N, C-alpha and C positions, 0 to 999 in steps of 0.2 A: 670502619676508620676510613676519613676522607682521603679521596686520591691527590696526594702531593701534585701531579702533574694536571688536575683539573684547572680550567680557567677560575680564576676568582673573580667575584663579581665586581662590577663598577660602582663606586658609591659616589652619591652626589656630594656637593659641598654643603649643603645642609645635615645631612646624616652624618659625614665627618665632623661636622661642628659639635653636633648633639653628643656624640661619641667623646669628643674630646671634654666636653662639659661633665660628662659623667664620671670619667676617669678623675679628673679634677675634684670632681665632689668627693671621691674616695681619698685622694692624697690631703685634702683641705679639711676632711672632718664634718663635711655637711651631712650630719645623720638624717635630718628631717627631709631633705630634698631626696637622699637615697630612698628613704622609707617610702617616701610619696611614688618613686619611680618603680619600686619593686611591687608595691600595691596596684599598679598599673601593667604590669606583666614583666617588666625589665628582668631578664635572668640574673641572679646572684652572681653567677660563675663566668660573667663577661670578662673575655680578657683582651688586652691590647695588643699592638704588634708586637711586643716583646714575651707575650705568653703571661704578662702581669695580670692576676685577676684583681678585680675591685678589693677584696679583702688582701690580697698581698700589699697593695698600694696603700691601704688604711693601715694595717699593721705595721708595715715598715716605716710610716710617717708618724706613727705615734697616735693615732686617731681613734681613742678607746670607743667613743658613743659611736663612730661609724662602723667600727670592726663589728660593734654588738650587732647593730642593724643588719649587717651583712650575714652574720653568722646567723641570725635568726630570719633571715629570708631564704637560708639554706647555703650559703657561701660553703665551700668546701674547704675546711682546714687544710686538708693534704696536697690540694692543688699547687703543684710546682710551677715555676716559670720556666721560660727555656733556659735558663742556666741550672735549673736544678734545684731553686730556692723554695722552701715552703716558707706560707707565712710564719710559721714559729721560729722557723731559722731567720728571719728577716727581724722580729720581735726580739730575738735572741743577741743579733747584732747589734741593733741600737740599744740594748738594755732596757725594753718596753715589759716590765715584768707584769704590769696590770693587763698589758694585751695578752702576754703569754697564759697567763692564767684563764682568760677569756677562751683562749684557744683550745687550752689545754679541756675546760669544762665542756667545750662543744666537739669533742672529739679528736682532737689533734694527737698525734701518736708522738710521745716524748721523744723517741729514737726514730722517729719518721725521717726520711731522707728522699734527696731527688737524686738527680744524678750526681757522681762522684762521691756519695756516699757519707758527706757531712752531715752531723746532727747538729740540733740547736746546742747541745752542750758544747760540741767541738767549738763552735763560733762563739758562744759565751766565754769559754776559757780561753780562747787567743784573744778576745779583746778585752780580757780582763774583768769582765762584768760578773763580780762576786756575788751579788744579790740574785742574779738569773741563774747563775750556777747553781746555789743553793736550792733555789726553787725547781730546777729540772732534776737535780738529784733526789729531791723530796718527793717528785712525782715519779721516781722510778728510773731514771736515764742511766744507763748502762757506762760507766765512767770507764770500762776496758774496752769498748766497742773501738773498731778500727774503721778508717775511712777508704776509699778506693784505692789508696796509697799506701795502706797500712800503718798509718798513724793515728794516735790516740788523742784525745782531748788534751791530756797533760803535756804530751810530746808536742802537740801543734801550740800549746799556751807558752812553751819554753822557749821553742823556735821562734815566736812573735814576741819574745821579750815582756811577756804579761807578769807581773810582780806576784801577785797573789795566788791566781787561780791553780797554777801547777799542783801546788802544794794543797789545795782546796780539793782537788779532783783526786790526787793522790790519797789524800784521808778518807774518801768517801768509802761509805760501807758497801761490800760487795754482797752480791744475792749468796743466800746458803746452797 
């Protein structure tokens, strides 16, 4: 692990501009440009100053083609940002079911969490993302799992005023 007190390298303006473009490619879905950079050796798990990986930015911003390219280049679907959010949680929050399917197919843990213990199911339920809730439950998400404060997905959904997902989660089959 890197020494947090070690001096950070000074980056020149050209390097910073390049990094900014790369992260914007992920946000805006420039899959071909990203693929070309990966072919030249760009690390797929590059992160910005907030800990957001290229995969997190593509997933959160609904960029399915870019998400696929980053995953195929070795992007880690479990790499959480500095706020403890995983790419699957970002996709769940935004209701991006196509991206969630891609992430799950590439190894994202359906009940994976970052700091705070919130799962993708919890976020989907909180924001009344019924299609996402169905997808996550079909992939084995645990409807009874609790976050770091002891709340379940249904409880969080009720607290947020979600109209449909509290009952949807409550009806979910439980493991035998």
